C-alpha positions, 0 to 999 in steps of 0.5 A, spaced: 515 512 453 515 518 450 518 525 452 512 527 455 511 521 460 519 520 462 518 527 464 512 526 468 516 520 472 522 524 473 518 529 476 514 525 480 520 521 483 523 528 485 517 530 489 516 524 492 524 524 494 523 531 496 518 529 501 521 524 504 528 528 506 528 528 513 524 523 515 527 517 520 525 510 518 520 509 524 514 508 521 509 503 524 510 497 521 510 492 526 517 492 529 522 486 530 520 482 535 514 484 537 509 478 535 510 471 538 514 466 533 507 462 532 504 468 529 510 470 525 510 463 522 502 463 521 502 470 517 508 468 513 504 461 511 497 466 510 501 470 505 503 464 501 497 463 496 497 470 495 504 471 493 504 465 488 497 469 485 502 475 484 507 472 481 503 470 476 499 476 475 506 480 474 508 475 469 502 475 465 502 483 465 509 483 462 508 477 457 502 481 454 505 488 454 512 489 456 512 497 456 508 496 463 514 495 466 516 502 468 509 503 470 510 497 474 516 500 477 513 506 478 508 503 483 513 500 487 517 506 488 511 510 490 510 504 495 517 504 498 517 512 499 510 513 501 510 508 506 517 510 509 514 517 511 511 518 518 507 522 523 508 521 530 502 518 533 500 518 541 503 513 546 510 513 542 507 510 536 507 512 528 503 512 523 504 513 515 500 512 508 501 505 505 501 507 497 498 500 495 492 503 492 495 506 486 498 499 484 492 496 486 488 500 481 493 499 476 495 491 476 490 488 481 491 486 488 495 480 487 500 484 483 501 489 489 503 483 494 509 482 491 511 489 490 509 490 497 513 484 500 519 487 496 519 494 498 517 491 506 524 486 505 528 493 503 525 497 509 527 492 514 533 490 511 535 497 510 531 502 514 530 498 520 523 500 519 519 493 520 522 487 521 524 480 518 520 476 523 514 480 522 515 481 515 509 476 513 504 479 518 506 486 515 506 483 508 498 481 509 496 487 512 499 492 507 500 489 501 495 484 501 488 486 505 489 493 504 490 492 496 484 487 496 480 492 499 482 498 494 481 494 489 474 491 491 472 499 493 473 501 486 470 496 482 464 496 486 464 504 485 465 503 477 459 498 477 455 503 481 457 509 476 460 512 481 464 518 479 471 516 477 475 521 481 471 519 487 472 512 487 479 513 486 479 517 492 475 512 496 479 506 494 486 509 496 483 512 503 479 506 505 484 501 503 490 505 507 485 505 513 483 498 513 491 496 512 491 499 520 485 496 522 488 489 520 495 491 524 491 493 530 487 486 529 494 482 528 497 486 535 491 485 538 490 477 538 497 477 540 498 482 545 491 483 549 493 480 555 488 480 561 483 484 556 479 481 550 481 481 543 476 486 541 478 490 547 485 491 545 483 491 538 479 498 540 485 500 544 490 499 538 485 503 533 484 509 538 492 509 538 492 510 530 486 514 528 488 521 531 493 520 525 491 515 521 485 518 518 488 524 516 493 521 512 488 516 509 485 522 506 491 525 504 493 518 500 486 519 497 488 526 494 494 524 492 492 518 489 487 521 485 493 527 482 497 521 480 492 517 477 489 524 473 497 525 471 497 518 468 491 519 465 493 525 461 501 523 459 500 515 459 494 513 456 497 507 452 500 504 458 493 505 462 490 501 456 496 496 456 494 494 463 486 494 462 485 501 467 482 504 461 478 499 457 477 504 451 478 511 450 475 515 455 
């Protein structure tokens, strides 16, 4: 990495850490013990093929160009810090950004499944944020479902010749929102009680909507700013991961 790229990465880390100062680790991953054992196992099994594909994807990227490793580490650090920030929601719940859209645009959604799994594991063990029994469910919602939606939206916008900045914003924001749709569904099918699953799903969405919608907008804007900085100072790395096919 050049001197400018190192300074950019250092500045990004300082900014992210500054935003994280004073935040507690109670943000809304599904908490330990909230899902029944059968659902915990089922979501973990569903994640396995995606995680296998993620390992292969990362291996392929690193075998092609080892210089993308700092960019991969930065994407993982971004997910860790930004998903640790919380904003209280109603009924005592919390919402937070995910940060996975950035990694999905750079390395593809499969690679983000591994980054997300590592982030969720460290948060559960070190920050009591989420849980080990709910690791599979949290991995599927934040590290698999959201990134695949972000990647798909970006590619659709790219084919439709949509402005690149708008494409990045939509990919990051809608991927964030879809993560919480999946989380709400996961909780609804296990805790709908006497209500229908659809009714419980709507109630869980209503809990998160007042805070999650503005957070998704913020994440979209932040992702656009970071990608713009990378396009200015890290063009060789972006071409190496395939984000920039040629000088644009």
